[in-house]
N, CA, C, O and the ligand as a Tripos MOL2 file, in Angstrom:
@<TRIPOS>MOLECULE
protein
  265   263    67     0     0
PROTEIN
NO_CHARGES

@<TRIPOS>ATOM
      1 N          62.7700   96.6110 -137.0160 N.3       1 MET1
      2 CA         62.6600   95.5170 -137.9870 C.3       1 MET1
      3 C          63.8910   95.4430 -138.8690 C.2       1 MET1
      4 O          64.5830   94.4300 -138.9700 O.2       1 MET1
      5 N          64.1140   96.5700 -139.4920 N.am      2 SER2
      6 CA         65.2490   96.5790 -140.4360 C.3       2 SER2
      7 C          66.5450   96.2810 -139.7330 C.2       2 SER2
      8 O          67.4340   95.6400 -140.2940 O.2       2 SER2
      9 N          66.6590   96.7490 -138.4900 N.am      3 TYR3
     10 CA         67.8820   96.5600 -137.7360 C.3       3 TYR3
     11 C          68.1420   95.1030 -137.4740 C.2       3 TYR3
     12 O          69.2600   94.6110 -137.6290 O.2       3 TYR3
     13 N          67.0670   94.4050 -137.0640 N.am      4 ASP4
     14 CA         67.1770   92.9910 -136.7480 C.3       4 ASP4
     15 C          67.5570   92.2270 -137.9930 C.2       4 ASP4
     16 O          68.3800   91.3120 -137.9490 O.2       4 ASP4
     17 N          66.9830   92.5900 -139.0540 N.am      5 ASP5
     18 CA         67.2130   91.8770 -140.2960 C.3       5 ASP5
     19 C          68.6690   92.0900 -140.7330 C.2       5 ASP5
     20 O          69.3220   91.1690 -141.2210 O.2       5 ASP5
     21 N          69.1480   93.2860 -140.5540 N.am      6 ASN6
     22 CA         70.4830   93.6160 -140.9800 C.3       6 ASN6
     23 C          71.5110   92.8290 -140.1950 C.2       6 ASN6
     24 O          72.4910   92.3520 -140.7680 O.2       6 ASN6
     25 N          71.3120   92.6850 -138.9240 N.am      7 GLU7
     26 CA         72.3050   91.9900 -138.0980 C.3       7 GLU7
     27 C          72.4710   90.5430 -138.4480 C.2       7 GLU7
     28 O          73.5810   90.0430 -138.6270 O.2       7 GLU7
     29 N          71.3200   89.8670 -138.5450 N.am      8 SER8
     30 CA         71.4090   88.4260 -138.8370 C.3       8 SER8
     31 C          71.9670   88.1940 -140.2640 C.2       8 SER8
     32 O          72.6260   87.1880 -140.5250 O.2       8 SER8
     33 N          71.6930   89.1290 -141.1600 N.am      9 GLY9
     34 CA         72.1940   88.9890 -142.4720 C.3       9 GLY9
     35 C          73.6850   89.2550 -142.5840 C.2       9 GLY9
     36 O          74.4070   88.5760 -143.3140 O.2       9 GLY9
     37 N          74.1090   90.2240 -141.8670 N.am     10 GLY10
     38 CA         75.5230   90.6230 -141.9520 C.3      10 GLY10
     39 C          76.4660   89.5660 -141.3540 C.2      10 GLY10
     40 O          77.5880   89.3940 -141.8300 O.2      10 GLY10
     41 N          76.0160   88.8770 -140.3370 N.am     11 ARG11
     42 CA         76.8720   87.9050 -139.7220 C.3      11 ARG11
     43 C          76.7510   86.5320 -140.3750 C.2      11 ARG11
     44 O          77.5180   85.6170 -140.0720 O.2      11 ARG11
     45 N          75.8150   86.4070 -141.2390 N.am     12 GLY12
     46 CA         75.6980   85.1250 -141.9170 C.3      12 GLY12
     47 C          75.1240   84.0730 -140.9670 C.2      12 GLY12
     48 O          75.3240   82.8750 -141.1710 O.2      12 GLY12
     49 N          74.4230   84.5120 -139.9470 N.am     13 GLY13
     50 CA         73.8830   83.5230 -139.0300 C.3      13 GLY13
     51 C          74.9490   82.7210 -138.3420 C.2      13 GLY13
     52 O          75.9070   83.2570 -137.7860 O.2      13 GLY13
     53 N          74.7630   81.4340 -138.3900 N.am     14 ARG14
     54 CA         75.7860   80.5470 -137.8020 C.3      14 ARG14
     55 C          76.7870   80.1360 -138.8320 C.2      14 ARG14
     56 O          76.5730   80.3260 -140.0290 O.2      14 ARG14
     57 N          77.8540   79.5880 -138.3900 N.am     15 GLY15
     58 CA         78.9090   79.2580 -139.4000 C.3      15 GLY15
     59 C          80.1760   80.0210 -139.0450 C.2      15 GLY15
     60 O          80.5000   80.1770 -137.8680 O.2      15 GLY15
     61 N          80.8530   80.4710 -140.0040 N.am     16 GLY16
     62 CA         82.0980   81.1610 -139.7230 C.3      16 GLY16
     63 C          83.1040   80.1950 -139.1010 C.2      16 GLY16
     64 O          83.7410   79.4030 -139.7950 O.2      16 GLY16
     65 N          83.2250   80.2740 -137.8350 N.am     17 PHE17
     66 CA         84.1560   79.3780 -137.1380 C.3      17 PHE17
     67 C          83.5180   78.0700 -136.7340 C.2      17 PHE17
     68 O          84.1330   77.2680 -136.0310 O.2      17 PHE17
     69 N          82.3290   77.8520 -137.1560 N.am     18 GLY18
     70 CA         81.6130   76.6400 -136.7290 C.3      18 GLY18
     71 C          82.3740   75.3940 -136.9900 C.2      18 GLY18
     72 O          82.6100   74.6190 -136.0630 O.2      18 GLY18
     73 N          82.7720   75.1580 -138.2050 N.am     19 GLY19
     74 CA         83.4460   73.8930 -138.4940 C.3      19 GLY19
     75 C          84.9500   74.0380 -138.3790 C.2      19 GLY19
     76 O          85.6430   74.3320 -139.3520 O.2      19 GLY19
     77 N          85.4150   73.8360 -137.2240 N.am     20 ARG20
     78 CA         86.8520   74.0000 -137.0160 C.3      20 ARG20
     79 C          87.5140   72.6020 -137.0630 C.2      20 ARG20
     80 O          87.0070   71.6300 -136.5020 O.2      20 ARG20
     81 N          88.5990   72.5510 -137.7180 N.am     21 GLY21
     82 CA         89.3480   71.2530 -137.7710 C.3      21 GLY21
     83 C          88.6970   70.3010 -138.7510 C.2      21 GLY21
     84 O          89.3110   69.8710 -139.7270 O.2      21 GLY21
     85 N          87.4800   69.9860 -138.4850 N.am     22 GLY22
     86 CA         86.8510   68.9890 -139.3110 C.3      22 GLY22
     87 C          87.5460   67.6400 -139.1890 C.2      22 GLY22
     88 O          87.7120   66.9190 -140.1730 O.2      22 GLY22
     89 N          87.9450   67.3150 -137.9700 N.am     23 GLY23
     90 CA         88.6930   66.1140 -137.8000 C.3      23 GLY23
     91 C          87.8990   64.8690 -137.6330 C.2      23 GLY23
     92 O          88.1630   63.8680 -138.2990 O.2      23 GLY23
     93 N          86.9380   64.9000 -136.7680 N.am     24 TYR24
     94 CA         86.2020   63.6810 -136.4600 C.3      24 TYR24
     95 C          85.4090   63.1670 -137.6950 C.2      24 TYR24
     96 O          84.8320   63.9500 -138.4490 O.2      24 TYR24
     97 N          85.4050   61.8890 -137.8620 N.am     25 GLY25
     98 CA         84.6300   61.3190 -138.9210 C.3      25 GLY25
     99 C          85.4010   61.1990 -140.1930 C.2      25 GLY25
    100 O          85.4180   60.1310 -140.8050 O.2      25 GLY25
    101 N          86.0350   62.2480 -140.6100 N.am     26 ALA26
    102 CA         86.7960   62.2180 -141.8280 C.3      26 ALA26
    103 C          88.2510   61.8960 -141.5460 C.2      26 ALA26
    104 O          88.9620   62.6870 -140.9280 O.2      26 ALA26
    105 N          88.6870   60.7440 -141.9960 N.am     27 PRO27
    106 CA         90.1060   60.4080 -141.8070 C.3      27 PRO27
    107 C          90.9920   61.2850 -142.6090 C.2      27 PRO27
    108 O          90.6290   61.7560 -143.6860 O.2      27 PRO27
    109 N          92.1390   61.5000 -142.0890 N.am     28 ARG28
    110 CA         93.1440   62.2960 -142.8600 C.3      28 ARG28
    111 C          93.6220   61.5810 -144.0600 C.2      28 ARG28
    112 O          93.7490   60.3560 -144.0640 O.2      28 ARG28
    113 N          93.8900   62.3300 -145.0800 N.am     29 GLU29
    114 CA         94.4550   61.7240 -146.2890 C.3      29 GLU29
    115 C          95.8940   61.3770 -146.0380 C.2      29 GLU29
    116 O          96.7230   62.2470 -145.7720 O.2      29 GLU29
    117 N          96.1880   60.0900 -146.1240 N.am     30 MET30
    118 CA         97.5440   59.6910 -145.9420 C.3      30 MET30
    119 C          98.1730   59.2870 -147.2860 C.2      30 MET30
    120 O          97.5240   58.6990 -148.1520 O.2      30 MET30
    121 N          99.4070   59.6130 -147.4160 N.am     31 SER31
    122 CA        100.1090   59.2560 -148.6550 C.3      31 SER31
    123 C         101.2000   58.2800 -148.3170 C.2      31 SER31
    124 O         101.8580   58.3570 -147.2790 O.2      31 SER31
    125 N         101.3640   57.3490 -149.2480 N.am     32 ASP32
    126 CA        102.4540   56.3780 -149.0590 C.3      32 ASP32
    127 C         103.7470   57.0310 -149.3440 C.2      32 ASP32
    128 O         103.8850   57.8070 -150.2890 O.2      32 ASP32
    129 N         104.7000   56.7140 -148.5220 N.am     33 ALA33
    130 CA        106.0410   57.2740 -148.7350 C.3      33 ALA33
    131 C         107.0570   56.3040 -148.2210 C.2      33 ALA33
    132 O         106.7010   55.3100 -147.5880 O.2      33 ALA33
    133 N         108.3060   56.5640 -148.4730 N.am     34 VAL34
    134 CA        109.4050   55.7420 -147.9720 C.3      34 VAL34
    135 C         110.2770   56.6210 -147.1320 C.2      34 VAL34
    136 O         110.7030   57.7000 -147.5450 O.2      34 VAL34
    137 N         110.5320   56.1420 -145.9590 N.am     35 CYS35
    138 CA        111.3490   56.9150 -145.0390 C.3      35 CYS35
    139 C         112.7340   57.1050 -145.6170 C.2      35 CYS35
    140 O         113.3640   56.1550 -146.0830 O.2      35 CYS35
    141 N         113.1890   58.3070 -145.5840 N.am     36 SER36
    142 CA        114.4800   58.6510 -146.1690 C.3      36 SER36
    143 C         115.6510   58.2250 -145.2340 C.2      36 SER36
    144 O         116.8240   58.2900 -145.6010 O.2      36 SER36
    145 N         115.2850   57.8070 -144.0640 N.am     37 ASP37
    146 CA        116.3030   57.4340 -143.1070 C.3      37 ASP37
    147 C         116.4680   55.9480 -143.0590 C.2      37 ASP37
    148 O         117.5220   55.4190 -143.4120 O.2      37 ASP37
    149 N         115.4210   55.2590 -142.6190 N.am     38 CYS38
    150 CA        115.5100   53.8170 -142.4390 C.3      38 CYS38
    151 C         115.0300   53.0440 -143.6580 C.2      38 CYS38
    152 O         115.2060   51.8280 -143.7200 O.2      38 CYS38
    153 N         114.4210   53.7290 -144.6370 N.am     39 GLY39
    154 CA        114.0110   53.0970 -145.8250 C.3      39 GLY39
    155 C         112.6960   52.2990 -145.7080 C.2      39 GLY39
    156 O         112.3160   51.5900 -146.6400 O.2      39 GLY39
    157 N         112.0510   52.4100 -144.6340 N.am     40 GLN40
    158 CA        110.8120   51.6810 -144.4530 C.3      40 GLN40
    159 C         109.6550   52.4000 -145.0480 C.2      40 GLN40
    160 O         109.6040   53.6280 -144.9940 O.2      40 GLN40
    161 N         108.7230   51.6930 -145.6140 N.am     41 PRO41
    162 CA        107.5140   52.3290 -146.1110 C.3      41 PRO41
    163 C         106.6820   52.9060 -144.9690 C.2      41 PRO41
    164 O         106.5100   52.2830 -143.9220 O.2      41 PRO41
    165 N         106.1950   54.0610 -145.1930 N.am     42 CYS42
    166 CA        105.3990   54.6780 -144.1270 C.3      42 CYS42
    167 C         104.3220   55.5470 -144.7680 C.2      42 CYS42
    168 O         104.2330   55.6830 -145.9880 O.2      42 CYS42
    169 N         103.5500   56.0990 -143.9310 N.am     43 GLN43
    170 CA        102.5100   56.9640 -144.4620 C.3      43 GLN43
    171 C         102.6190   58.3200 -143.8150 C.2      43 GLN43
    172 O         102.8910   58.4430 -142.6210 O.2      43 GLN43
    173 N         102.4020   59.3280 -144.6190 N.am     44 VAL44
    174 CA        102.5050   60.6520 -144.0760 C.3      44 VAL44
    175 C         101.2100   61.4330 -144.3460 C.2      44 VAL44
    176 O         100.5650   61.2200 -145.3720 O.2      44 VAL44
    177 N         100.8510   62.2780 -143.4900 N.am     45 PRO45
    178 CA         99.6070   63.0110 -143.6070 C.3      45 PRO45
    179 C          99.6710   64.1560 -144.6480 C.2      45 PRO45
    180 O          98.8570   65.0790 -144.6320 O.2      45 PRO45
    181 N         100.6320   64.0610 -145.5170 N.am     46 PHE46
    182 CA        100.7090   65.1070 -146.5600 C.3      46 PHE46
    183 C         101.2770   64.4910 -147.8120 C.2      46 PHE46
    184 O         101.7170   63.3410 -147.7980 O.2      46 PHE46
    185 N         101.2750   65.2380 -148.8940 N.am     47 LYS47
    186 CA        101.8290   64.6580 -150.1010 C.3      47 LYS47
    187 C         103.3190   64.8410 -150.1420 C.2      47 LYS47
    188 O         103.8030   65.9710 -150.0860 O.2      47 LYS47
    189 N         104.0380   63.7930 -150.2360 N.am     48 PRO48
    190 CA        105.4730   63.8730 -150.2880 C.3      48 PRO48
    191 C         105.9680   64.6650 -151.4780 C.2      48 PRO48
    192 O         105.5140   64.4160 -152.5950 O.2      48 PRO48
    193 N         106.8450   65.5750 -151.2980 N.am     49 THR49
    194 CA        107.3300   66.3560 -152.3910 C.3      49 THR49
    195 C         108.6130   65.7080 -152.9060 C.2      49 THR49
    196 O         109.4500   65.2430 -152.1330 O.2      49 THR49
    197 N         108.7380   65.6920 -154.1880 N.am     50 GLU50
    198 CA        109.9090   65.0670 -154.7800 C.3      50 GLU50
    199 C         111.1510   65.8770 -154.3860 C.2      50 GLU50
    200 O         111.1510   67.1070 -154.4280 O.2      50 GLU50
    201 N         112.1760   65.1740 -154.0140 N.am     51 GLY51
    202 CA        113.4150   65.8730 -153.6430 C.3      51 GLY51
    203 C         113.4450   66.1990 -152.1450 C.2      51 GLY51
    204 O         114.5000   66.5460 -151.6150 O.2      51 GLY51
    205 N         112.3280   66.0950 -151.4730 N.am     52 ARG52
    206 CA        112.3200   66.3900 -150.0440 C.3      52 ARG52
    207 C         112.2350   65.1010 -149.2840 C.2      52 ARG52
    208 O         111.4290   64.2260 -149.6010 O.2      52 ARG52
    209 N         113.0530   64.9890 -148.2970 N.am     53 PRO53
    210 CA        113.0590   63.7390 -147.4940 C.3      53 PRO53
    211 C         111.7740   63.5860 -146.7000 C.2      53 PRO53
    212 O         111.1660   64.5600 -146.2560 O.2      53 PRO53
    213 N         111.3880   62.3490 -146.5400 N.am     54 VAL54
    214 CA        110.2130   62.0220 -145.7510 C.3      54 VAL54
    215 C         110.6450   61.0380 -144.6850 C.2      54 VAL54
    216 O         111.3520   60.0740 -144.9780 O.2      54 VAL54
    217 N         110.2400   61.2620 -143.4920 N.am     55 TYR55
    218 CA        110.6620   60.3870 -142.4180 C.3      55 TYR55
    219 C         109.4590   59.7440 -141.7550 C.2      55 TYR55
    220 O         108.3900   60.3450 -141.6520 O.2      55 TYR55
    221 N         109.6510   58.5140 -141.3080 N.am     56 CYS56
    222 CA        108.6330   57.8180 -140.6110 C.3      56 CYS56
    223 C         108.5220   58.3640 -139.2030 C.2      56 CYS56
    224 O         109.2650   59.2640 -138.8090 O.2      56 CYS56
    225 N         107.6020   57.8200 -138.4650 N.am     57 ARG57
    226 CA        107.3640   58.3280 -137.1460 C.3      57 ARG57
    227 C         108.5780   58.1410 -136.2410 C.2      57 ARG57
    228 O         108.8520   58.9550 -135.3590 O.2      57 ARG57
    229 N         109.2840   57.0650 -136.4810 N.am     58 ASN58
    230 CA        110.4580   56.7960 -135.6280 C.3      58 ASN58
    231 C         111.6090   57.7500 -135.9190 C.2      58 ASN58
    232 O         112.3300   58.1850 -135.0210 O.2      58 ASN58
    233 N         111.7530   58.0560 -137.1840 N.am     59 CYS59
    234 CA        112.9080   58.8730 -137.6130 C.3      59 CYS59
    235 C         112.6140   60.3350 -137.5950 C.2      59 CYS59
    236 O         113.5380   61.1460 -137.5230 O.2      59 CYS59
    237 N         111.4000   60.6940 -137.6550 N.am     60 PHE60
    238 CA        111.0520   62.1120 -137.7410 C.3      60 PHE60
    239 C         111.6480   62.9490 -136.6010 C.2      60 PHE60
    240 O         112.2120   64.0130 -136.8560 O.2      60 PHE60
    241 N         111.5350   62.4940 -135.3700 N.am     61 PRO61
    242 CA        112.0700   63.2790 -134.2850 C.3      61 PRO61
    243 C         113.5890   63.5180 -134.3890 C.2      61 PRO61
    244 O         114.1220   64.5160 -133.9030 O.2      61 PRO61
    245 N         114.2460   62.5690 -135.0350 N.am     62 LYS62
    246 CA        115.7070   62.6540 -135.1240 C.3      62 LYS62
    247 C         116.0840   63.8000 -136.0800 C.2      62 LYS62
    248 O         117.1520   64.4010 -135.9640 O.2      62 LYS62
    249 N         115.1930   64.0770 -137.0080 N.am     63 HIS63
    250 CA        115.5250   65.1060 -138.0230 C.3      63 HIS63
    251 C         114.7960   66.4320 -137.7700 C.2      63 HIS63
    252 O         114.8250   67.3650 -138.5730 O.2      63 HIS63
    253 N         114.1770   66.4530 -136.6660 N.am     64 ARG64
    254 CA        113.4380   67.6270 -136.3730 C.3      64 ARG64
    255 C         114.4460   68.7390 -135.9650 C.2      64 ARG64
    256 O         115.4180   68.5260 -135.2400 O.2      64 ARG64
    257 N         114.1320   69.9080 -136.4810 N.am     65 LYS65
    258 CA        115.0220   70.9950 -136.1570 C.3      65 LYS65
    259 C         114.4710   71.7870 -134.9600 C.2      65 LYS65
    260 O         113.2800   72.0770 -134.8580 O.2      65 LYS65
    261 N         115.3560   72.0980 -134.1150 N.am     66 PHE66
    262 CA        114.8850   72.8440 -132.9230 C.3      66 PHE66
    263 C         115.3010   74.3330 -133.0460 C.2      66 PHE66
    264 O         115.0060   75.1310 -132.1570 O.2      66 PHE66
    265 ZN        112.4080   55.8630 -140.6280 Zn       67 ZN67
@<TRIPOS>BOND
     1     1     2 1
     2     2     3 1
     3     3     4 2
     4     3     5 am
     5     5     6 1
     6     6     7 1
     7     7     8 2
     8     7     9 am
     9     9    10 1
    10    10    11 1
    11    11    12 2
    12    11    13 am
    13    13    14 1
    14    14    15 1
    15    15    16 2
    16    15    17 am
    17    17    18 1
    18    18    19 1
    19    19    20 2
    20    19    21 am
    21    21    22 1
    22    22    23 1
    23    23    24 2
    24    23    25 am
    25    25    26 1
    26    26    27 1
    27    27    28 2
    28    27    29 am
    29    29    30 1
    30    30    31 1
    31    31    32 2
    32    31    33 am
    33    33    34 1
    34    34    35 1
    35    35    36 2
    36    35    37 am
    37    37    38 1
    38    38    39 1
    39    39    40 2
    40    39    41 am
    41    41    42 1
    42    42    43 1
    43    43    44 2
    44    43    45 am
    45    45    46 1
    46    46    47 1
    47    47    48 2
    48    47    49 am
    49    49    50 1
    50    50    51 1
    51    51    52 2
    52    51    53 am
    53    53    54 1
    54    54    55 1
    55    55    56 2
    56    55    57 am
    57    57    58 1
    58    58    59 1
    59    59    60 2
    60    59    61 am
    61    61    62 1
    62    62    63 1
    63    63    64 2
    64    63    65 am
    65    65    66 1
    66    66    67 1
    67    67    68 2
    68    67    69 am
    69    69    70 1
    70    70    71 1
    71    71    72 2
    72    71    73 am
    73    73    74 1
    74    74    75 1
    75    75    76 2
    76    75    77 am
    77    77    78 1
    78    78    79 1
    79    79    80 2
    80    79    81 am
    81    81    82 1
    82    82    83 1
    83    83    84 2
    84    83    85 am
    85    85    86 1
    86    86    87 1
    87    87    88 2
    88    87    89 am
    89    89    90 1
    90    90    91 1
    91    91    92 2
    92    91    93 am
    93    93    94 1
    94    94    95 1
    95    95    96 2
    96    95    97 am
    97    97    98 1
    98    98    99 1
    99    99   100 2
   100    99   101 am
   101   101   102 1
   102   102   103 1
   103   103   104 2
   104   103   105 am
   105   105   106 1
   106   106   107 1
   107   107   108 2
   108   107   109 am
   109   109   110 1
   110   110   111 1
   111   111   112 2
   112   111   113 am
   113   113   114 1
   114   114   115 1
   115   115   116 2
   116   115   117 am
   117   117   118 1
   118   118   119 1
   119   119   120 2
   120   119   121 am
   121   121   122 1
   122   122   123 1
   123   123   124 2
   124   123   125 am
   125   125   126 1
   126   126   127 1
   127   127   128 2
   128   127   129 am
   129   129   130 1
   130   130   131 1
   131   131   132 2
   132   131   133 am
   133   133   134 1
   134   134   135 1
   135   135   136 2
   136   135   137 am
   137   137   138 1
   138   138   139 1
   139   139   140 2
   140   139   141 am
   141   141   142 1
   142   142   143 1
   143   143   144 2
   144   143   145 am
   145   145   146 1
   146   146   147 1
   147   147   148 2
   148   147   149 am
   149   149   150 1
   150   150   151 1
   151   151   152 2
   152   151   153 am
   153   153   154 1
   154   154   155 1
   155   155   156 2
   156   155   157 am
   157   157   158 1
   158   158   159 1
   159   159   160 2
   160   159   161 am
   161   161   162 1
   162   162   163 1
   163   163   164 2
   164   163   165 am
   165   165   166 1
   166   166   167 1
   167   167   168 2
   168   167   169 am
   169   169   170 1
   170   170   171 1
   171   171   172 2
   172   171   173 am
   173   173   174 1
   174   174   175 1
   175   175   176 2
   176   175   177 am
   177   177   178 1
   178   178   179 1
   179   179   180 2
   180   179   181 am
   181   181   182 1
   182   182   183 1
   183   183   184 2
   184   183   185 am
   185   185   186 1
   186   186   187 1
   187   187   188 2
   188   187   189 am
   189   189   190 1
   190   190   191 1
   191   191   192 2
   192   191   193 am
   193   193   194 1
   194   194   195 1
   195   195   196 2
   196   195   197 am
   197   197   198 1
   198   198   199 1
   199   199   200 2
   200   199   201 am
   201   201   202 1
   202   202   203 1
   203   203   204 2
   204   203   205 am
   205   205   206 1
   206   206   207 1
   207   207   208 2
   208   207   209 am
   209   209   210 1
   210   210   211 1
   211   211   212 2
   212   211   213 am
   213   213   214 1
   214   214   215 1
   215   215   216 2
   216   215   217 am
   217   217   218 1
   218   218   219 1
   219   219   220 2
   220   219   221 am
   221   221   222 1
   222   222   223 1
   223   223   224 2
   224   223   225 am
   225   225   226 1
   226   226   227 1
   227   227   228 2
   228   227   229 am
   229   229   230 1
   230   230   231 1
   231   231   232 2
   232   231   233 am
   233   233   234 1
   234   234   235 1
   235   235   236 2
   236   235   237 am
   237   237   238 1
   238   238   239 1
   239   239   240 2
   240   239   241 am
   241   241   242 1
   242   242   243 1
   243   243   244 2
   244   243   245 am
   245   245   246 1
   246   246   247 1
   247   247   248 2
   248   247   249 am
   249   249   250 1
   250   250   251 1
   251   251   252 2
   252   251   253 am
   253   253   254 1
   254   254   255 1
   255   255   256 2
   256   255   257 am
   257   257   258 1
   258   258   259 1
   259   259   260 2
   260   259   261 am
   261   261   262 1
   262   262   263 1
   263   263   264 2
@<TRIPOS>SUBSTRUCTURE
     1 MET1         2 RESIDUE 1 A MET
     2 SER2         6 RESIDUE 1 A SER
     3 TYR3        10 RESIDUE 1 A TYR
     4 ASP4        14 RESIDUE 1 A ASP
     5 ASP5        18 RESIDUE 1 A ASP
     6 ASN6        22 RESIDUE 1 A ASN
     7 GLU7        26 RESIDUE 1 A GLU
     8 SER8        30 RESIDUE 1 A SER
     9 GLY9        34 RESIDUE 1 A GLY
    10 GLY10       38 RESIDUE 1 A GLY
    11 ARG11       42 RESIDUE 1 A ARG
    12 GLY12       46 RESIDUE 1 A GLY
    13 GLY13       50 RESIDUE 1 A GLY
    14 ARG14       54 RESIDUE 1 A ARG
    15 GLY15       58 RESIDUE 1 A GLY
    16 GLY16       62 RESIDUE 1 A GLY
    17 PHE17       66 RESIDUE 1 A PHE
    18 GLY18       70 RESIDUE 1 A GLY
    19 GLY19       74 RESIDUE 1 A GLY
    20 ARG20       78 RESIDUE 1 A ARG
    21 GLY21       82 RESIDUE 1 A GLY
    22 GLY22       86 RESIDUE 1 A GLY
    23 GLY23       90 RESIDUE 1 A GLY
    24 TYR24       94 RESIDUE 1 A TYR
    25 GLY25       98 RESIDUE 1 A GLY
    26 ALA26      102 RESIDUE 1 A ALA
    27 PRO27      106 RESIDUE 1 A PRO
    28 ARG28      110 RESIDUE 1 A ARG
    29 GLU29      114 RESIDUE 1 A GLU
    30 MET30      118 RESIDUE 1 A MET
    31 SER31      122 RESIDUE 1 A SER
    32 ASP32      126 RESIDUE 1 A ASP
    33 ALA33      130 RESIDUE 1 A ALA
    34 VAL34      134 RESIDUE 1 A VAL
    35 CYS35      138 RESIDUE 1 A CYS
    36 SER36      142 RESIDUE 1 A SER
    37 ASP37      146 RESIDUE 1 A ASP
    38 CYS38      150 RESIDUE 1 A CYS
    39 GLY39      154 RESIDUE 1 A GLY
    40 GLN40      158 RESIDUE 1 A GLN
    41 PRO41      162 RESIDUE 1 A PRO
    42 CYS42      166 RESIDUE 1 A CYS
    43 GLN43      170 RESIDUE 1 A GLN
    44 VAL44      174 RESIDUE 1 A VAL
    45 PRO45      178 RESIDUE 1 A PRO
    46 PHE46      182 RESIDUE 1 A PHE
    47 LYS47      186 RESIDUE 1 A LYS
    48 PRO48      190 RESIDUE 1 A PRO
    49 THR49      194 RESIDUE 1 A THR
    50 GLU50      198 RESIDUE 1 A GLU
    51 GLY51      202 RESIDUE 1 A GLY
    52 ARG52      206 RESIDUE 1 A ARG
    53 PRO53      210 RESIDUE 1 A PRO
    54 VAL54      214 RESIDUE 1 A VAL
    55 TYR55      218 RESIDUE 1 A TYR
    56 CYS56      222 RESIDUE 1 A CYS
    57 ARG57      226 RESIDUE 1 A ARG
    58 ASN58      230 RESIDUE 1 A ASN
    59 CYS59      234 RESIDUE 1 A CYS
    60 PHE60      238 RESIDUE 1 A PHE
    61 PRO61      242 RESIDUE 1 A PRO
    62 LYS62      246 RESIDUE 1 A LYS
    63 HIS63      250 RESIDUE 1 A HIS
    64 ARG64      254 RESIDUE 1 A ARG
    65 LYS65      258 RESIDUE 1 A LYS
    66 PHE66      262 RESIDUE 1 A PHE
    67 ZN67       265 GROUP 0 **** ****
């Protein structure tokens, strides 16, 4: 009895890695930004940091570091 109880309690039942990603249903928070290359307004899935360039989808690959 006590063994059974201990196991389910220690692992916290279900959960842990249950909610991975959490992608479906909840749209990603997009932030408005201006592309530092072509100057077009775009949206990025993160908060643009001041002083750091932000690139749109077209320009991003050009500035990607390999
Ligand atoms: Zn661009």
